[in-house]
C-alpha positions as CSV (number, residue, x, y, z in Angstrom):
1,X,17.5,-28.1,11.6
2,X,15.1,-26.2,13.8
3,X,11.6,-27.6,13.8
4,X,8.9,-25.2,12.6
5,X,6.2,-24.7,15.3
6,X,2.8,-23.1,15.0
7,X,3.0,-19.3,15.5
8,X,1.1,-17.7,18.3
9,X,-0.5,-15.1,16.1
10,X,-2.2,-13.4,19.0
11,X,1.0,-12.9,20.9
12,X,2.9,-11.8,17.7
13,X,0.1,-9.3,17.0
14,X,0.3,-7.9,20.5
15,X,4.0,-7.5,20.2
16,X,3.6,-5.6,16.9
17,X,0.8,-3.4,18.3
18,X,3.0,-2.5,21.2
19,X,5.8,-1.6,18.8
20,X,3.4,0.6,16.9
21,X,2.2,2.4,20.1
22,X,5.8,2.9,21.4
23,X,7.3,3.7,17.9
24,X,9.8,0.9,18.5
25,X,11.3,-1.9,16.4
26,X,11.5,-5.6,17.1
27,X,13.0,-8.7,15.4
28,X,10.8,-9.8,12.5
29,X,8.7,-12.9,13.2
30,X,10.5,-14.8,10.4
31,X,13.7,-14.6,12.4
32,X,12.0,-15.9,15.6
33,X,9.7,-18.5,14.1
34,X,11.2,-21.0,11.6
35,X,8.8,-21.6,8.8
36,X,7.0,-18.3,9.3
37,X,4.7,-18.0,6.2
38,X,2.5,-15.5,4.4
39,X,-0.5,-17.2,5.9
40,X,1.0,-16.5,9.4
41,X,1.5,-12.9,8.3
42,X,-2.1,-12.5,7.2
43,X,-3.3,-14.1,10.4
44,X,-1.3,-11.6,12.5
45,X,-2.5,-8.7,10.3
46,X,-6.2,-9.8,10.9
47,X,-5.5,-9.7,14.6
48,X,-4.2,-6.1,14.3
49,X,-7.1,-5.1,12.1
50,X,-9.6,-6.5,14.6
51,X,-8.0,-4.7,17.5
52,X,-8.0,-1.4,15.5
53,X,-11.7,-1.8,14.6
54,X,-12.5,-2.5,18.3
55,X,-10.7,0.7,19.1
56,X,-12.9,2.7,16.7
57,X,-11.0,2.6,13.5
58,X,-12.9,2.2,10.2
59,X,-11.7,0.2,7.2
60,X,-11.9,2.6,4.2
61,X,-10.3,0.4,1.5
62,X,-7.3,-1.7,0.6
63,X,-3.6,-1.3,-0.3
64,X,-1.7,-3.5,-2.6
65,X,2.0,-4.0,-2.0
66,X,5.0,-5.3,-3.9
67,X,3.0,-5.0,-7.2
68,X,6.2,-4.2,-9.1
69,X,7.4,-7.5,-10.5
70,X,10.9,-6.1,-11.0
71,X,11.5,-6.4,-7.2
72,X,10.2,-10.0,-6.9
73,X,13.4,-11.8,-7.5
74,X,15.3,-9.7,-4.9
75,X,12.6,-10.3,-2.3
76,X,11.9,-14.0,-3.2
77,X,8.3,-13.2,-4.1
78,X,5.9,-14.8,-6.5
79,X,2.9,-12.5,-5.9
80,X,2.1,-9.1,-4.2
81,X,0.3,-8.7,-0.9
82,X,-2.7,-6.7,0.4
83,X,-3.7,-4.9,3.6
84,X,-6.5,-2.7,4.8
85,X,-6.4,1.1,4.9
86,X,-8.5,3.1,7.3
87,X,-10.4,6.4,7.5
88,X,-7.9,7.3,10.2
89,X,-4.9,6.7,7.8
90,X,-6.1,8.8,4.8
91,X,-5.2,12.4,4.3
92,X,-5.4,15.2,1.7
93,X,-3.1,17.5,3.7
94,X,-0.1,19.1,2.0
95,X,2.1,19.1,5.1
96,X,2.3,16.0,7.2
97,X,4.0,15.4,10.6
98,X,6.4,12.4,10.7
99,X,5.6,11.9,14.4
100,X,4.6,8.3,15.1
101,X,6.2,6.8,12.0
102,X,9.2,4.4,12.2
103,X,11.7,4.5,9.4
104,X,9.2,6.2,7.1
105,X,9.5,6.0,3.3
106,X,7.5,7.5,0.4
107,X,5.9,5.7,-2.5
108,X,4.0,7.4,-5.4
109,X,0.9,5.4,-6.3
110,X,-2.3,5.6,-8.4
111,X,-5.4,5.3,-6.2
112,X,-8.8,4.3,-7.5
113,X,-12.4,4.9,-6.3
114,X,-15.5,3.2,-7.7
115,X,-19.0,4.5,-8.6
116,X,-20.5,1.1,-7.9
117,X,-19.7,-2.1,-6.1
118,X,-17.2,-4.5,-7.7
119,X,-17.8,-8.2,-7.1
120,X,-15.2,-11.0,-6.9
121,X,-16.1,-12.3,-10.3
122,X,-15.9,-8.9,-12.1
123,X,-14.1,-8.9,-15.4
124,X,-11.5,-6.3,-16.3
125,X,-14.1,-4.5,-18.4
126,X,-16.6,-4.5,-15.6
127,X,-14.0,-3.1,-13.2
128,X,-13.3,-0.3,-15.7
129,X,-17.0,0.4,-16.0
130,X,-17.4,0.6,-12.2
131,X,-14.4,3.0,-11.9
132,X,-15.4,6.4,-10.7
133,X,-12.2,8.3,-10.2
134,X,-8.4,8.1,-10.2
135,X,-5.8,10.0,-8.2
136,X,-2.0,10.2,-8.1
137,X,-0.7,10.5,-4.6
138,X,1.6,9.0,-2.0
139,X,1.6,6.2,0.5
140,X,3.8,6.8,3.5
141,X,5.0,3.4,4.6
142,X,6.9,2.5,7.7
143,X,8.4,-0.6,9.3
144,X,8.7,-1.9,12.8
145,X,11.8,-4.0,12.1
146,X,15.4,-2.8,12.3
147,X,16.7,-1.2,9.1
148,X,13.7,-2.6,7.1
149,X,15.2,-6.0,7.5
150,X,12.4,-8.5,6.9
151,X,10.9,-11.2,4.7
152,X,7.7,-10.6,2.7
153,X,5.6,-12.4,5.3
154,X,6.9,-10.0,8.0
155,X,5.7,-7.1,5.8
156,X,2.2,-8.6,5.7
157,X,2.2,-9.0,9.5
158,X,3.3,-5.4,10.1
159,X,-0.1,-4.2,8.9
160,X,1.2,-4.3,5.3
161,X,3.7,-1.5,6.3
162,X,0.9,1.0,5.8
163,X,1.3,4.3,7.5
164,X,-0.7,7.1,5.7
165,X,-2.4,7.4,2.3
166,X,-1.9,10.9,0.9
167,X,-4.6,11.2,-1.8
168,X,-4.3,13.7,-4.6
169,X,-6.9,15.3,-6.8
170,X,-9.7,12.8,-7.7
171,X,-10.3,13.0,-11.4
172,X,-13.3,11.4,-13.1
173,X,-12.0,8.3,-14.9
174,X,-11.9,8.6,-18.7
175,X,-13.5,5.9,-20.9
176,X,-10.1,4.5,-21.7
177,X,-8.9,4.5,-18.1
178,X,-7.4,1.0,-18.2
179,X,-5.0,1.9,-21.0
180,X,-4.4,5.5,-20.0
181,X,-3.5,4.8,-16.4
182,X,-1.2,1.9,-17.4
183,X,0.6,4.1,-19.9
184,X,0.9,7.1,-17.5
185,X,4.5,7.8,-16.6
186,X,5.6,9.8,-13.6
187,X,8.6,11.5,-12.1
188,X,9.3,11.5,-8.4
189,X,11.2,14.6,-7.1
190,X,12.7,15.3,-3.7
191,X,12.9,19.1,-3.8
192,X,13.9,20.0,-7.3
193,X,15.8,16.7,-7.9
194,X,14.3,13.9,-9.9
195,X,15.1,10.7,-7.9
196,X,13.0,8.1,-9.8
197,X,10.7,7.6,-12.8
198,X,8.0,5.0,-13.1
199,X,4.8,4.2,-14.9
200,X,1.3,2.8,-14.2
201,X,2.1,-0.5,-15.8
202,X,4.6,-1.2,-13.1
203,X,1.6,-2.2,-10.9
204,X,1.0,-5.7,-12.4
205,X,0.6,-4.3,-15.9
206,X,-1.7,-1.4,-14.8
207,X,-3.8,-0.2,-11.9
208,X,-7.0,-1.9,-13.1
209,X,-5.1,-5.2,-13.6
210,X,-3.9,-4.9,-10.0
211,X,-7.5,-4.6,-8.8
212,X,-8.4,-7.7,-10.9
213,X,-5.6,-9.6,-9.1
214,X,-6.8,-8.4,-5.7
215,X,-10.3,-9.7,-6.4
216,X,-9.0,-13.3,-7.0
217,X,-7.6,-13.7,-3.5
218,X,-9.1,-15.9,-0.8
219,X,-11.1,-13.9,1.7
220,X,-11.6,-10.9,-0.6
221,X,-15.4,-10.3,-1.0
222,X,-15.2,-7.4,-3.4
223,X,-14.9,-3.7,-3.3
224,X,-17.6,-1.4,-2.0
225,X,-18.6,1.9,-3.7
226,X,-17.1,3.9,-0.8
227,X,-13.7,2.1,-0.6
228,X,-10.4,3.2,-2.0
229,X,-7.8,0.9,-3.6
230,X,-4.2,2.1,-3.8
231,X,-2.5,-0.1,-6.4
232,X,1.2,-0.1,-5.4
233,X,4.3,1.9,-5.8
234,X,5.3,3.2,-9.3
235,X,8.9,3.6,-8.2
236,X,11.2,2.2,-5.4
237,X,10.3,3.6,-1.9
238,X,12.6,6.4,-0.6
239,X,13.3,7.4,3.0
240,X,11.8,10.7,4.0
241,X,12.8,13.2,6.7
242,X,11.5,16.4,8.3
243,X,12.0,19.5,6.3
244,X,11.8,17.7,2.9
245,X,9.3,18.3,0.2
246,X,8.3,15.7,-2.4
247,X,6.5,16.0,-5.7
248,X,5.2,13.5,-8.2
249,X,4.2,14.7,-11.6
250,X,2.5,12.7,-14.4
251,X,3.0,12.8,-18.1
252,X,-0.8,12.6,-18.6
253,X,-2.6,15.2,-16.6
254,X,-6.0,14.1,-18.1
255,X,-5.9,10.8,-16.1
256,X,-4.2,12.1,-12.9
257,X,-2.7,15.3,-11.6
258,X,0.5,16.1,-9.8
259,X,0.8,15.8,-6.0
260,X,3.1,17.5,-3.5
261,X,3.7,16.9,0.2
262,X,6.1,18.4,2.8
263,X,7.1,16.7,6.0
264,X,7.5,18.3,9.4
């Protein structure tokens, strides 16, 4: 049995940052460090976040990942993860270049913005009262490990796999947003082909429930009025390629509206 040793998180973060700069892949930390844990992954992610902030990036909110409980058994998970998103990784463009992304995949997600700050001890009702808008869009995720072969802790370390947040129309949240967003069903299309269906409740029971989970985590101080939270994929993630167009359409256009994107 190989003895687990402390992970040099600074070195691991440097290796991942270099892979990001060079659009390369490397063996995941869990394969090189026996006992590599989620805590190790978050420590590496913080190193990457600090380096990005030092380079002039600005944290603009938070992404939640693996919020669909249906995938937990396959991935040996018992909870989702979270990671920062940045002003530099948010877009409302309809055509997006895939330059710079490694093994990109697309995920339809419900994104939330708040009209007032949300504290750690906020109840679900208080979260709903603070909600300002909701949007249906996409997260473009990518992975710096070969063939997306990784453990959950590796995904955390790789900046939460976050590439680009493609925000759709921001609609004012209705009074019954908690129930309405949870019940919203969507279809994901590649071109004219429906490739998957999902619903808001796939994200830990609903997008607001996902936010409530996020607020319970150690180190989370709350959500500021100017921050976005994207609450996790409503369907499996699908590989994308140049020349493709993708479309997500909801069954409830009062809560959120359709979103399209093409890749070049």
